[in-house]
Biopython code that builds the backbone (N, CA, C, O; Angstrom):
import numpy as np
from Bio.PDB.StructureBuilder import StructureBuilder

atoms = [
    (1, "MET", "N", (6.108, -5.187, -15.875)),
    (1, "MET", "CA", (5.702, -4.009, -15.525)),
    (1, "MET", "C", (6.607, -3.303, -14.740)),
    (1, "MET", "O", (7.390, -3.674, -13.866)),
    (2, "ASP", "N", (6.248, -1.783, -15.407)),
    (2, "ASP", "CA", (7.410, -1.156, -14.531)),
    (2, "ASP", "C", (6.785, -0.438, -13.189)),
    (2, "ASP", "O", (6.406, 0.733, -13.231)),
    (3, "TYR", "N", (6.709, -1.211, -12.030)),
    (3, "TYR", "CA", (6.138, -0.689, -10.850)),
    (3, "TYR", "C", (6.574, 0.538, -10.193)),
    (3, "TYR", "O", (5.861, 0.938, -9.273)),
    (4, "GLU", "N", (7.485, 1.126, -10.460)),
    (4, "GLU", "CA", (7.743, 2.399, -10.325)),
    (4, "GLU", "C", (7.153, 3.556, -10.906)),
    (4, "GLU", "O", (6.677, 4.468, -10.230)),
    (5, "ALA", "N", (7.173, 3.538, -11.890)),
    (5, "ALA", "CA", (6.571, 4.418, -13.039)),
    (5, "ALA", "C", (5.039, 4.505, -12.303)),
    (5, "ALA", "O", (4.503, 5.342, -11.577)),
    (6, "LYS", "N", (4.624, 3.220, -12.864)),
    (6, "LYS", "CA", (2.820, 3.185, -12.198)),
    (6, "LYS", "C", (2.735, 3.955, -10.534)),
    (6, "LYS", "O", (1.933, 4.817, -10.174)),
    (7, "ALA", "N", (3.760, 3.360, -9.784)),
    (7, "ALA", "CA", (3.652, 3.586, -8.450)),
    (7, "ALA", "C", (3.548, 5.441, -8.154)),
    (7, "ALA", "O", (2.779, 6.072, -7.429)),
    (8, "THR", "N", (4.902, 6.004, -9.243)),
    (8, "THR", "CA", (4.610, 7.533, -9.280)),
    (8, "THR", "C", (3.367, 8.043, -9.940)),
    (8, "THR", "O", (3.029, 9.189, -9.641)),
    (9, "GLU", "N", (2.764, 7.491, -10.639)),
    (9, "GLU", "CA", (1.466, 7.772, -11.337)),
    (9, "GLU", "C", (0.396, 7.584, -10.355)),
    (9, "GLU", "O", (-0.601, 8.258, -10.615)),
    (10, "LEU", "N", (0.326, 6.945, -9.425)),
    (10, "LEU", "CA", (-0.583, 6.607, -8.320)),
    (10, "LEU", "C", (-0.579, 7.605, -7.267)),
    (10, "LEU", "O", (-1.538, 8.165, -6.737)),
    (11, "VAL", "N", (0.990, 7.765, -6.999)),
    (11, "VAL", "CA", (0.949, 8.614, -5.966)),
    (11, "VAL", "C", (0.419, 10.254, -5.854)),
    (11, "VAL", "O", (0.271, 11.029, -4.909)),
    (12, "ALA", "N", (0.209, 10.352, -7.413)),
    (12, "ALA", "CA", (-0.125, 11.648, -7.476)),
    (12, "ALA", "C", (-1.808, 11.785, -6.935)),
    (12, "ALA", "O", (-2.332, 12.838, -6.570)),
    (13, "LYS", "N", (-2.456, 10.472, -6.995)),
    (13, "LYS", "CA", (-3.869, 10.224, -6.965)),
    (13, "LYS", "C", (-4.140, 10.116, -5.455)),
    (13, "LYS", "O", (-5.273, 9.762, -5.130)),
    (14, "LEU", "N", (-3.192, 10.392, -4.442)),
    (14, "LEU", "CA", (-2.987, 9.998, -3.002)),
    (14, "LEU", "C", (-2.889, 10.670, -2.169)),
    (14, "LEU", "O", (-2.369, 10.397, -1.088)),
    (15, "ASP", "N", (-3.494, 11.959, -2.576)),
    (15, "ASP", "CA", (-3.500, 13.410, -1.749)),
    (15, "ASP", "C", (-3.829, 13.417, -0.228)),
    (15, "ASP", "O", (-3.117, 14.014, 0.579)),
    (16, "GLU", "N", (-4.879, 12.763, 0.100)),
    (16, "GLU", "CA", (-5.240, 12.442, 1.416)),
    (16, "GLU", "C", (-4.730, 11.290, 2.161)),
    (16, "GLU", "O", (-4.962, 11.097, 3.355)),
    (17, "VAL", "N", (-4.049, 10.557, 1.433)),
    (17, "VAL", "CA", (-3.293, 9.533, 1.885)),
    (17, "VAL", "C", (-1.673, 10.480, 2.618)),
    (17, "VAL", "O", (-1.164, 10.488, 3.738)),
    (18, "LYS", "N", (-1.362, 11.089, 1.452)),
    (18, "LYS", "CA", (-0.127, 11.426, 1.609)),
    (18, "LYS", "C", (-0.203, 12.389, 3.079)),
    (18, "LYS", "O", (0.550, 12.451, 4.050)),
    (19, "ASP", "N", (-1.493, 13.096, 2.728)),
    (19, "ASP", "CA", (-1.303, 13.988, 4.216)),
    (19, "ASP", "C", (-1.414, 13.129, 5.621)),
    (19, "ASP", "O", (-0.913, 13.459, 6.696)),
    (20, "LYS", "N", (-2.109, 12.071, 5.377)),
    (20, "LYS", "CA", (-2.452, 10.997, 6.574)),
    (20, "LYS", "C", (-0.759, 10.499, 6.978)),
    (20, "LYS", "O", (-0.373, 10.272, 8.125)),
    (21, "ILE", "N", (-0.019, 10.417, 5.889)),
    (21, "ILE", "CA", (1.633, 9.835, 6.839)),
    (21, "ILE", "C", (2.616, 10.465, 6.395)),
    (21, "ILE", "O", (3.751, 10.009, 6.255)),
    (22, "LYS", "N", (2.167, 11.788, 6.089)),
    (22, "LYS", "CA", (3.519, 12.911, 6.140)),
    (22, "LYS", "C", (4.301, 12.767, 7.112)),
    (22, "LYS", "O", (3.932, 12.732, 8.286)),
    (23, "GLY", "N", (5.233, 12.689, 6.796)),
    (23, "GLY", "CA", (6.267, 12.696, 8.233)),
    (23, "GLY", "C", (6.548, 10.999, 8.710)),
    (23, "GLY", "O", (7.331, 10.849, 9.647)),
    (24, "VAL", "N", (6.054, 9.995, 8.215)),
    (24, "VAL", "CA", (5.922, 8.806, 8.605)),
    (24, "VAL", "C", (7.283, 8.637, 8.587)),
    (24, "VAL", "O", (8.045, 8.882, 7.651)),
    (25, "SER", "N", (7.635, 8.058, 10.042)),
    (25, "SER", "CA", (9.510, 7.548, 9.983)),
    (25, "SER", "C", (9.348, 6.044, 10.908)),
    (25, "SER", "O", (10.204, 5.563, 11.650)),
    (26, "SER", "N", (7.967, 5.484, 10.602)),
    (26, "SER", "CA", (8.181, 3.983, 11.432)),
    (26, "SER", "C", (6.832, 3.217, 10.472)),
    (26, "SER", "O", (5.717, 3.566, 10.084)),
    (27, "LEU", "N", (7.478, 2.301, 10.402)),
    (27, "LEU", "CA", (6.303, 1.004, 9.984)),
    (27, "LEU", "C", (4.675, 1.069, 10.530)),
    (27, "LEU", "O", (3.613, 0.999, 9.910)),
    (28, "LYS", "N", (4.947, 1.213, 11.790)),
    (28, "LYS", "CA", (3.901, 1.041, 12.795)),
    (28, "LYS", "C", (2.906, 2.513, 12.402)),
    (28, "LYS", "O", (1.693, 2.350, 12.276)),
    (29, "ALA", "N", (3.284, 3.395, 12.292)),
    (29, "ALA", "CA", (2.777, 4.700, 11.594)),
    (29, "ALA", "C", (2.033, 4.596, 10.232)),
    (29, "ALA", "O", (0.888, 5.035, 10.121)),
    (30, "ALA", "N", (2.697, 4.008, 9.190)),
    (30, "ALA", "CA", (2.604, 3.648, 7.751)),
    (30, "ALA", "C", (1.413, 2.761, 7.954)),
    (30, "ALA", "O", (0.546, 2.946, 7.100)),
    (31, "LEU", "N", (1.169, 1.963, 8.738)),
    (31, "LEU", "CA", (-0.186, 0.907, 8.590)),
    (31, "LEU", "C", (-1.374, 1.440, 8.351)),
    (31, "LEU", "O", (-2.257, 0.902, 7.683)),
    (32, "ASP", "N", (-1.451, 2.740, 9.000)),
    (32, "ASP", "CA", (-2.750, 3.212, 8.565)),
    (32, "ASP", "C", (-2.875, 3.523, 6.858)),
    (32, "ASP", "O", (-4.015, 3.348, 6.427)),
    (33, "ALA", "N", (-2.052, 3.873, 6.045)),
    (33, "ALA", "CA", (-2.076, 4.045, 5.194)),
    (33, "ALA", "C", (-2.283, 2.616, 4.029)),
    (33, "ALA", "O", (-2.613, 2.782, 2.854)),
    (34, "ILE", "N", (-2.090, 1.642, 4.474)),
    (34, "ILE", "CA", (-2.083, -0.049, 3.542)),
    (34, "ILE", "C", (-3.462, 0.272, 3.270)),
    (34, "ILE", "O", (-3.483, 0.776, 2.147)),
    (35, "PRO", "N", (-4.676, 0.221, 3.777)),
    (35, "PRO", "CA", (-5.962, -0.114, 3.012)),
    (35, "PRO", "C", (-6.094, 0.931, 2.019)),
    (35, "PRO", "O", (-6.253, 0.586, 0.848)),
    (36, "ASP", "N", (-6.048, 2.225, 2.336)),
    (36, "ASP", "CA", (-6.289, 3.381, 1.256)),
    (36, "ASP", "C", (-5.338, 2.914, -0.198)),
    (36, "ASP", "O", (-5.784, 3.053, -1.337)),
    (37, "VAL", "N", (-3.980, 2.352, 0.110)),
    (37, "VAL", "CA", (-3.054, 2.246, -0.884)),
    (37, "VAL", "C", (-3.657, 1.220, -1.694)),
    (37, "VAL", "O", (-3.748, 1.353, -2.914)),
    (38, "VAL", "N", (-4.171, -0.031, -0.939)),
    (38, "VAL", "CA", (-4.962, -1.263, -1.372)),
    (38, "VAL", "C", (-5.671, -1.163, -2.265)),
    (38, "VAL", "O", (-5.622, -1.746, -3.348)),
    (39, "SER", "N", (-6.518, -0.288, -1.828)),
    (39, "SER", "CA", (-8.128, 0.388, -2.357)),
    (39, "SER", "C", (-7.670, 0.767, -3.688)),
    (39, "SER", "O", (-7.830, 0.012, -4.648)),
    (40, "LEU", "N", (-7.138, 1.844, -3.780)),
    (40, "LEU", "CA", (-6.244, 2.532, -4.959)),
    (40, "LEU", "C", (-5.475, 1.257, -5.827)),
    (40, "LEU", "O", (-6.000, 0.983, -6.906)),
    (41, "VAL", "N", (-4.741, 0.777, -5.580)),
    (41, "VAL", "CA", (-4.102, -0.157, -6.444)),
    (41, "VAL", "C", (-5.081, -0.976, -7.134)),
    (41, "VAL", "O", (-5.035, -1.247, -8.334)),
    (42, "GLU", "N", (-6.058, -1.394, -6.230)),
    (42, "GLU", "CA", (-7.469, -2.450, -6.797)),
    (42, "GLU", "C", (-8.376, -1.637, -7.964)),
    (42, "GLU", "O", (-8.904, -2.276, -8.874)),
    (43, "ALA", "N", (-8.502, -0.274, -7.866)),
    (43, "ALA", "CA", (-9.009, 0.403, -8.904)),
    (43, "ALA", "C", (-8.622, 0.719, -9.718)),
    (43, "ALA", "O", (-9.327, 1.127, -10.641)),
    (44, "GLU", "N", (-7.085, 0.678, -9.780)),
    (44, "GLU", "CA", (-6.494, 1.372, -10.669)),
    (44, "GLU", "C", (-5.845, 0.220, -11.612)),
    (44, "GLU", "O", (-5.632, 0.383, -12.814)),
    (45, "ALA", "N", (-5.555, -0.994, -10.872)),
    (45, "ALA", "CA", (-5.109, -2.010, -11.510)),
    (45, "ALA", "C", (-5.671, -3.355, -11.539)),
    (45, "ALA", "O", (-5.002, -4.380, -11.411)),
    (46, "ALA", "N", (-7.196, -3.293, -11.750)),
    (46, "ALA", "CA", (-7.884, -4.558, -11.406)),
    (46, "ALA", "C", (-7.604, -5.549, -12.574)),
    (46, "ALA", "O", (-8.336, -6.536, -12.650)),
    (47, "ASP", "N", (-6.658, -5.388, -13.451)),
    (47, "ASP", "CA", (-6.393, -6.698, -14.307)),
    (47, "ASP", "C", (-5.177, -6.941, -13.920)),
    (47, "ASP", "O", (-4.739, -7.765, -14.723)),
    (48, "LEU", "N", (-4.432, -6.710, -13.196)),
    (48, "LEU", "CA", (-3.242, -7.540, -12.788)),
    (48, "LEU", "C", (-3.499, -8.493, -11.598)),
    (48, "LEU", "O", (-4.305, -8.239, -10.703)),
    (49, "ALA", "N", (-2.659, -9.740, -11.672)),
    (49, "ALA", "CA", (-2.612, -10.491, -10.847)),
    (49, "ALA", "C", (-2.208, -10.093, -9.245)),
    (49, "ALA", "O", (-1.457, -9.196, -8.861)),
    (50, "GLY", "N", (-2.763, -10.809, -8.668)),
    (50, "GLY", "CA", (-2.548, -10.518, -6.633)),
    (50, "GLY", "C", (-0.950, -10.037, -6.651)),
    (50, "GLY", "O", (-0.618, -8.933, -6.218)),
    (51, "ALA", "N", (0.060, -11.057, -7.239)),
    (51, "ALA", "CA", (1.150, -10.341, -7.002)),
    (51, "ALA", "C", (1.723, -9.584, -7.442)),
    (51, "ALA", "O", (2.784, -9.209, -6.943)),
    (52, "ASP", "N", (1.230, -9.092, -8.529)),
    (52, "ASP", "CA", (1.454, -7.847, -9.059)),
    (52, "ASP", "C", (0.993, -6.702, -8.688)),
    (52, "ASP", "O", (1.652, -5.691, -8.929)),
    (53, "LYS", "N", (-0.293, -6.624, -7.992)),
    (53, "LYS", "CA", (-1.053, -5.761, -7.130)),
    (53, "LYS", "C", (-0.238, -5.443, -6.007)),
    (53, "LYS", "O", (-0.042, -4.278, -5.659)),
    (54, "LYS", "N", (0.259, -6.462, -5.411)),
    (54, "LYS", "CA", (1.171, -6.301, -4.453)),
    (54, "LYS", "C", (2.290, -5.774, -4.412)),
    (54, "LYS", "O", (2.347, -4.872, -3.576)),
    (55, "ALA", "N", (3.281, -5.971, -5.007)),
    (55, "ALA", "CA", (4.575, -4.919, -5.602)),
    (55, "ALA", "C", (3.880, -3.959, -6.132)),
    (55, "ALA", "O", (4.375, -2.900, -5.745)),
    (56, "LEU", "N", (3.181, -3.812, -6.668)),
    (56, "LEU", "CA", (2.191, -2.088, -7.128)),
    (56, "LEU", "C", (2.026, -1.472, -5.856)),
    (56, "LEU", "O", (2.427, -0.308, -5.853)),
    (57, "ALA", "N", (1.592, -1.854, -4.838)),
    (57, "ALA", "CA", (0.951, -1.734, -3.428)),
    (57, "ALA", "C", (2.694, -1.143, -2.965)),
    (57, "ALA", "O", (3.072, 0.024, -2.866)),
    (58, "VAL", "N", (3.408, -2.286, -2.774)),
    (58, "VAL", "CA", (4.657, -1.750, -2.157)),
    (58, "VAL", "C", (5.378, -0.693, -2.591)),
    (58, "VAL", "O", (5.894, 0.060, -1.765)),
    (59, "ALA", "N", (5.524, -0.471, -4.013)),
    (59, "ALA", "CA", (6.348, 0.344, -4.844)),
    (59, "ALA", "C", (5.589, 1.843, -4.538)),
    (59, "ALA", "O", (6.210, 2.906, -4.526)),
    (60, "VAL", "N", (4.006, 1.707, -4.273)),
    (60, "VAL", "CA", (3.175, 3.045, -4.012)),
    (60, "VAL", "C", (3.707, 3.493, -2.370)),
    (60, "VAL", "O", (3.957, 4.677, -2.148)),
    (61, "LEU", "N", (3.826, 2.649, -1.475)),
    (61, "LEU", "CA", (4.002, 2.854, -0.005)),
    (61, "LEU", "C", (5.487, 3.150, -0.013)),
    (61, "LEU", "O", (5.848, 3.942, 0.857)),
    (62, "ASN", "N", (6.371, 2.696, -0.782)),
    (62, "ASN", "CA", (8.064, 2.994, -0.318)),
    (62, "ASN", "C", (8.272, 4.383, -1.157)),
    (62, "ASN", "O", (9.355, 4.957, -1.053)),
    (63, "LYS", "N", (7.143, 4.980, -2.067)),
    (63, "LYS", "CA", (7.466, 6.146, -2.484)),
    (63, "LYS", "C", (6.782, 7.018, -1.468)),
    (63, "LYS", "O", (7.523, 7.985, -1.296)),
    (64, "LEU", "N", (6.059, 7.088, -0.960)),
    (64, "LEU", "CA", (5.188, 7.750, 0.106)),
    (64, "LEU", "C", (5.829, 7.599, 1.598)),
    (64, "LEU", "O", (5.432, 8.338, 2.499)),
    (65, "ILE", "N", (6.781, 6.667, 1.813)),
    (65, "ILE", "CA", (7.479, 6.611, 3.169)),
    (65, "ILE", "C", (8.910, 6.335, 2.980)),
    (65, "ILE", "O", (9.542, 5.443, 2.415)),
    (66, "ASP", "N", (9.158, 7.204, 3.522)),
    (66, "ASP", "CA", (11.251, 7.052, 3.929)),
    (66, "ASP", "C", (11.654, 6.825, 5.161)),
    (66, "ASP", "O", (11.575, 7.694, 6.030)),
    (67, "ILE", "N", (12.077, 5.764, 5.353)),
    (67, "ILE", "CA", (12.354, 5.445, 6.953)),
    (67, "ILE", "C", (14.197, 5.444, 6.883)),
    (67, "ILE", "O", (14.898, 4.516, 6.481)),
    (68, "PRO", "N", (14.542, 6.451, 7.278)),
    (68, "PRO", "CA", (15.938, 6.769, 6.626)),
    (68, "PRO", "C", (17.332, 6.029, 6.796)),
    (68, "PRO", "O", (18.360, 6.181, 6.136)),
    (69, "PHE", "N", (17.027, 5.013, 8.084)),
    (69, "PHE", "CA", (18.153, 3.970, 8.688)),
    (69, "PHE", "C", (17.797, 3.008, 7.698)),
    (69, "PHE", "O", (18.717, 2.202, 7.555)),
    (70, "ILE", "N", (16.642, 2.736, 6.824)),
    (70, "ILE", "CA", (16.915, 1.421, 6.781)),
    (70, "ILE", "C", (16.723, 1.667, 4.955)),
    (70, "ILE", "O", (16.112, 2.535, 4.331)),
    (71, "PRO", "N", (17.569, 0.439, 4.476)),
    (71, "PRO", "CA", (17.813, 0.762, 2.925)),
    (71, "PRO", "C", (16.441, 0.101, 2.137)),
    (71, "PRO", "O", (15.587, -0.651, 2.607)),
    (72, "GLU", "N", (16.558, 0.662, 0.780)),
    (72, "GLU", "CA", (15.277, 0.616, 0.281)),
    (72, "GLU", "C", (14.771, -0.878, 0.036)),
    (72, "GLU", "O", (13.622, -1.234, -0.224)),
    (73, "SER", "N", (15.850, -1.618, 0.175)),
    (73, "SER", "CA", (15.155, -2.970, -0.359)),
    (73, "SER", "C", (14.993, -3.679, 0.646)),
    (73, "SER", "O", (14.490, -4.788, 0.465)),
    (74, "VAL", "N", (15.334, -3.299, 1.901)),
    (74, "VAL", "CA", (14.824, -4.038, 2.892)),
    (74, "VAL", "C", (13.307, -3.268, 3.457)),
    (74, "VAL", "O", (12.384, -3.795, 4.078)),
    (75, "GLU", "N", (13.443, -1.929, 3.013)),
    (75, "GLU", "CA", (12.049, -1.707, 3.206)),
    (75, "GLU", "C", (10.934, -2.106, 2.456)),
    (75, "GLU", "O", (9.836, -2.100, 3.013)),
    (76, "SER", "N", (11.037, -2.462, 1.246)),
    (76, "SER", "CA", (10.518, -3.104, 0.343)),
    (76, "SER", "C", (9.942, -4.216, 1.035)),
    (76, "SER", "O", (8.766, -4.181, 1.399)),
    (77, "VAL", "N", (10.743, -5.278, 1.258)),
    (77, "VAL", "CA", (10.181, -6.602, 2.169)),
    (77, "VAL", "C", (9.665, -5.980, 3.330)),
    (77, "VAL", "O", (8.572, -6.500, 3.553)),
    (78, "ILE", "N", (9.907, -5.170, 4.125)),
    (78, "ILE", "CA", (9.046, -5.022, 5.205)),
    (78, "ILE", "C", (7.171, -4.393, 4.953)),
    (78, "ILE", "O", (6.096, -4.419, 5.552)),
    (79, "LEU", "N", (7.804, -3.846, 3.582)),
    (79, "LEU", "CA", (6.324, -3.093, 3.369)),
    (79, "LEU", "C", (5.714, -4.601, 2.967)),
    (79, "LEU", "O", (4.568, -4.773, 3.381)),
    (80, "GLY", "N", (6.194, -5.520, 2.359)),
    (80, "GLY", "CA", (5.403, -6.820, 1.688)),
    (80, "GLY", "C", (4.643, -7.152, 2.624)),
    (80, "GLY", "O", (3.415, -7.065, 2.616)),
    (81, "TRP", "N", (5.335, -7.560, 3.499)),
    (81, "TRP", "CA", (5.096, -8.184, 4.704)),
    (81, "TRP", "C", (3.875, -7.383, 5.516)),
    (81, "TRP", "O", (2.904, -8.048, 5.877)),
    (82, "ALA", "N", (3.926, -5.973, 5.797)),
    (82, "ALA", "CA", (3.301, -5.407, 6.273)),
    (82, "ALA", "C", (1.976, -5.307, 5.493)),
    (82, "ALA", "O", (0.939, -5.559, 6.106)),
    (83, "ILE", "N", (1.948, -5.127, 4.814)),
    (83, "ILE", "CA", (0.728, -5.593, 3.420)),
    (83, "ILE", "C", (0.182, -6.943, 3.608)),
    (83, "ILE", "O", (-1.033, -7.084, 3.752)),
    (84, "ASP", "N", (0.872, -7.810, 3.617)),
    (84, "ASP", "CA", (0.500, -8.949, 3.893)),
    (84, "ASP", "C", (-0.421, -9.226, 5.370)),
    (84, "ASP", "O", (-1.580, -9.639, 5.324)),
    (85, "ALA", "N", (-0.045, -9.070, 6.046)),
    (85, "ALA", "CA", (-0.426, -8.708, 7.764)),
    (85, "ALA", "C", (-1.927, -8.304, 7.784)),
    (85, "ALA", "O", (-2.860, -9.028, 8.135)),
    (86, "VAL", "N", (-2.016, -6.624, 7.211)),
    (86, "VAL", "CA", (-2.955, -6.174, 7.477)),
    (86, "VAL", "C", (-4.228, -6.616, 6.511)),
    (86, "VAL", "O", (-5.352, -6.497, 6.998)),
    (87, "VAL", "N", (-4.087, -7.145, 5.095)),
    (87, "VAL", "CA", (-4.812, -7.846, 4.352)),
    (87, "VAL", "C", (-5.231, -8.975, 4.875)),
    (87, "VAL", "O", (-6.428, -9.160, 4.658)),
    (88, "ALA", "N", (-4.643, -9.912, 5.560)),
    (88, "ALA", "CA", (-4.917, -11.123, 6.484)),
    (88, "ALA", "C", (-5.640, -10.719, 7.356)),
    (88, "ALA", "O", (-6.642, -11.392, 7.599)),
    (89, "ALA", "N", (-5.399, -9.525, 8.103)),
    (89, "ALA", "CA", (-6.358, -9.316, 9.338)),
    (89, "ALA", "C", (-7.843, -8.804, 9.036)),
    (89, "ALA", "O", (-8.854, -9.186, 9.625)),
    (90, "LEU", "N", (-7.776, -7.834, 7.971)),
    (90, "LEU", "CA", (-9.061, -7.436, 7.163)),
    (90, "LEU", "C", (-9.802, -8.550, 6.690)),
    (90, "LEU", "O", (-11.032, -8.569, 6.659)),
    (91, "ASN", "N", (-9.019, -9.537, 6.300)),
    (91, "ASN", "CA", (-9.962, -10.738, 5.214)),
    (91, "ASN", "C", (-10.649, -11.353, 6.531)),
    (91, "ASN", "O", (-11.868, -11.527, 6.517)),
    (92, "LYS", "N", (-9.783, -11.735, 7.835)),
    (92, "LYS", "CA", (-10.225, -12.403, 8.855)),
    (92, "LYS", "C", (-11.335, -11.882, 9.561)),
    (92, "LYS", "O", (-12.350, -12.516, 9.849)),
    (93, "LEU", "N", (-11.016, -10.310, 9.912)),
    (93, "LEU", "CA", (-12.398, -9.973, 10.684)),
    (93, "LEU", "C", (-13.219, -9.251, 9.870)),
    (93, "LEU", "O", (-14.293, -9.259, 10.471)),
    (94, "VAL", "N", (-13.396, -8.458, 8.577)),
    (94, "VAL", "CA", (-14.165, -8.208, 7.912)),
    (94, "VAL", "C", (-14.807, -9.076, 6.778)),
    (94, "VAL", "O", (-15.971, -8.949, 6.397)),
    (95, "GLY", "N", (-14.129, -9.747, 6.413)),
    (95, "GLY", "CA", (-14.260, -10.655, 5.183)),
    (95, "GLY", "C", (-13.681, -10.394, 3.855)),
    (95, "GLY", "O", (-13.238, -9.257, 3.699)),
    (96, "LYS", "N", (-13.585, -11.281, 2.782)),
    (96, "LYS", "CA", (-12.312, -11.238, 1.484)),
    (96, "LYS", "C", (-13.090, -9.858, 0.966)),
    (96, "LYS", "O", (-12.501, -9.377, -0.002)),
    (97, "ALA", "N", (-14.205, -9.143, 1.349)),
    (97, "ALA", "CA", (-15.207, -8.254, 0.297)),
    (97, "ALA", "C", (-14.804, -7.033, 1.539)),
    (97, "ALA", "O", (-15.672, -6.250, 1.926)),
    (98, "TRP", "N", (-13.700, -7.004, 1.966)),
    (98, "TRP", "CA", (-13.464, -5.799, 3.134)),
    (98, "TRP", "C", (-13.217, -4.283, 2.316)),
    (98, "TRP", "O", (-13.575, -3.152, 2.646)),
    (99, "LEU", "N", (-12.560, -4.697, 1.280)),
    (99, "LEU", "CA", (-12.564, -3.163, 0.503)),
    (99, "LEU", "C", (-14.323, -2.847, 0.209)),
    (99, "LEU", "O", (-14.770, -1.864, 0.800)),
    (100, "SER", "N", (-15.001, -3.405, -0.407)),
    (100, "SER", "CA", (-16.715, -2.740, -0.423)),
    (100, "SER", "C", (-16.856, -2.566, 1.085)),
    (100, "SER", "O", (-16.923, -1.400, 1.473)),
    (101, "LYS", "N", (-16.916, -3.573, 2.035)),
    (101, "LYS", "CA", (-17.446, -3.474, 3.182)),
    (101, "LYS", "C", (-17.082, -2.010, 4.068)),
    (101, "LYS", "O", (-17.830, -1.440, 4.863)),
    (102, "LEU", "N", (-15.861, -1.659, 3.708)),
    (102, "LEU", "CA", (-15.491, -0.556, 4.296)),
    (102, "LEU", "C", (-15.397, 0.519, 3.581)),
    (102, "LEU", "O", (-14.773, 1.510, 3.961)),
    (103, "GLN", "N", (-16.154, 0.415, 2.204)),
    (103, "GLN", "CA", (-16.369, 1.653, 1.316)),
    (103, "GLN", "C", (-15.243, 2.022, 0.882)),
    (103, "GLN", "O", (-14.991, 3.207, 0.661)),
    (104, "LEU", "N", (-14.111, 0.722, 0.633)),
    (104, "LEU", "CA", (-12.602, 1.385, 0.067)),
    (104, "LEU", "C", (-12.704, 1.524, -0.943)),
    (104, "LEU", "O", (-12.075, 2.496, -1.361)),
    (105, "ALA", "N", (-13.431, 0.798, -1.901)),
    (105, "ALA", "CA", (-13.545, 0.482, -3.244)),
    (105, "ALA", "C", (-14.967, 0.910, -3.658)),
    (105, "ALA", "O", (-15.349, 0.745, -4.816)),
]
sb = StructureBuilder()
sb.init_structure("model")
sb.init_model(0)
sb.init_chain("A")
sb.init_seg("    ")
for serial, (resi, resn, name, xyz) in enumerate(atoms, 1):
    if name == "N":
        sb.init_residue(resn, " ", resi, " ")
    sb.init_atom(name, np.array(xyz, "f"), 0.0, 1.0, " ", f" {name:<3s}", serial, name[0])
structure = sb.get_structure()
């Protein structure tokens, strides 16, 4: 799958999230967007496996966020870790159905 092309398509649907993270220059500030991006990927790519959904979410976040002093490849790895951490925390705090419980899906 061409994650970059699909990410470009999904970014067009994220007007609200783009406003939320406009000018983000740190990973900490980008964490707020992860549930929104995961929700969008779940809705738009439900047929994909978990690893593919994560790769797509990383590609979407990488298109939205540019941390100038970090190379894109390193940014992708860090964003992947951030997605894992946020999803694990939400799974533990709210349960595995956090997308529907938080009305994100």
